[in-house]
C-alpha positions as CSV (number, residue, x, y, z in Angstrom):
1,M,-0.1,-0.1,0.0
2,N,1.5,3.5,-0.9
3,K,0.5,6.9,0.6
4,S,-2.2,7.5,-2.0
5,E,-3.9,4.0,-1.2
6,L,-3.8,4.8,2.3
7,I,-5.5,8.3,1.9
8,D,-8.1,6.3,-0.1
9,H,-8.6,3.8,2.7
10,I,-8.6,6.3,5.2
11,A,-11.4,8.5,3.2
12,D,-13.6,5.4,2.8
13,R,-13.4,4.3,6.6
14,A,-13.8,7.6,8.1
15,G,-16.5,9.2,5.9
16,L,-14.1,12.0,4.6
17,T,-13.2,13.7,1.5
18,K,-9.6,12.6,-0.2
19,A,-8.3,15.9,0.6
20,D,-9.3,15.9,4.4
21,A,-8.0,12.2,4.7
22,G,-4.5,13.5,3.0
23,A,-4.5,16.4,5.1
24,A,-5.2,14.2,8.4
25,L,-2.4,11.7,7.1
26,D,0.2,14.5,6.7
27,A,-0.4,16.3,9.9
28,A,-0.2,13.2,11.9
29,T,3.2,12.0,10.0
30,G,4.3,15.4,10.7
31,A,3.5,15.7,14.3
32,I,5.3,12.5,14.4
33,A,8.4,13.6,12.6
34,D,8.4,17.0,15.1
35,T,8.5,15.1,18.1
36,L,10.8,12.6,16.9
37,G,13.0,15.7,16.0
38,R,13.0,16.9,19.5
39,G,14.1,13.6,20.8
40,G,10.7,12.4,22.4
41,E,8.5,9.7,21.6
42,V,5.1,9.1,20.3
43,S,3.1,6.2,21.7
44,I,-0.5,4.8,19.7
45,G,-2.1,2.6,21.8
46,G,-3.0,-0.9,20.1
47,F,-0.5,0.2,17.2
48,G,3.1,0.8,18.4
49,K,5.6,3.4,19.7
50,F,7.9,5.3,17.6
51,S,11.0,6.8,19.3
52,V,14.6,7.9,18.5
53,S,17.4,5.1,18.7
54,H,21.0,6.8,19.2
55,R,24.0,5.1,17.4
56,A,27.6,5.7,18.9
57,A,30.5,6.6,16.7
58,R,32.5,3.5,15.6
59,S,35.1,2.5,13.2
60,G,34.1,0.8,9.8
61,R,35.8,-0.3,6.8
62,N,35.5,1.2,3.2
63,P,34.9,-2.1,1.0
64,A,36.3,-0.7,-2.1
65,T,39.4,0.4,-0.7
66,G,40.1,-1.7,2.6
67,A,40.9,1.6,4.4
68,T,39.5,2.1,8.0
69,I,37.1,5.1,8.3
70,Q,35.2,6.9,11.1
71,I,31.5,6.6,11.1
72,A,30.0,9.6,13.2
73,A,27.3,9.0,15.7
74,S,23.8,9.4,14.7
75,K,20.3,9.2,15.4
76,A,17.6,7.1,13.8
77,P,13.8,6.5,14.1
78,K,12.8,3.5,15.8
79,F,9.2,1.8,15.7
80,S,8.0,-1.0,18.2
81,A,4.8,-2.6,17.2
82,A,2.4,-3.2,19.8
83,K,1.1,-6.5,21.0
84,A,-2.3,-5.9,19.5
85,L,-0.5,-5.0,15.9
86,K,1.7,-8.1,16.1
87,D,-1.4,-10.3,17.0
88,A,-3.3,-8.9,14.1
89,T,-0.4,-9.5,11.7
90,N,-0.2,-13.1,12.7
91,K,-3.7,-14.2,12.2
């Protein structure tokens, strides 16, 4: 399912226009991204939790040359599925 198919599904299930469903989806994903950008967490009951994972700096190897390189510390978004979502997936 891509974004436009998800918008169609939301519009059908919620009785909204496609424009309203698209705006709601954009607002929800924007709110999640803004919260994660500030280092916060977003928990959606029965769905899961979005959080920020911190990766420490480390040494790596360039596969083309074999040279050792330093990989900088970084942050990455992380999603943990709720039990209800896992159960729905494993029916």
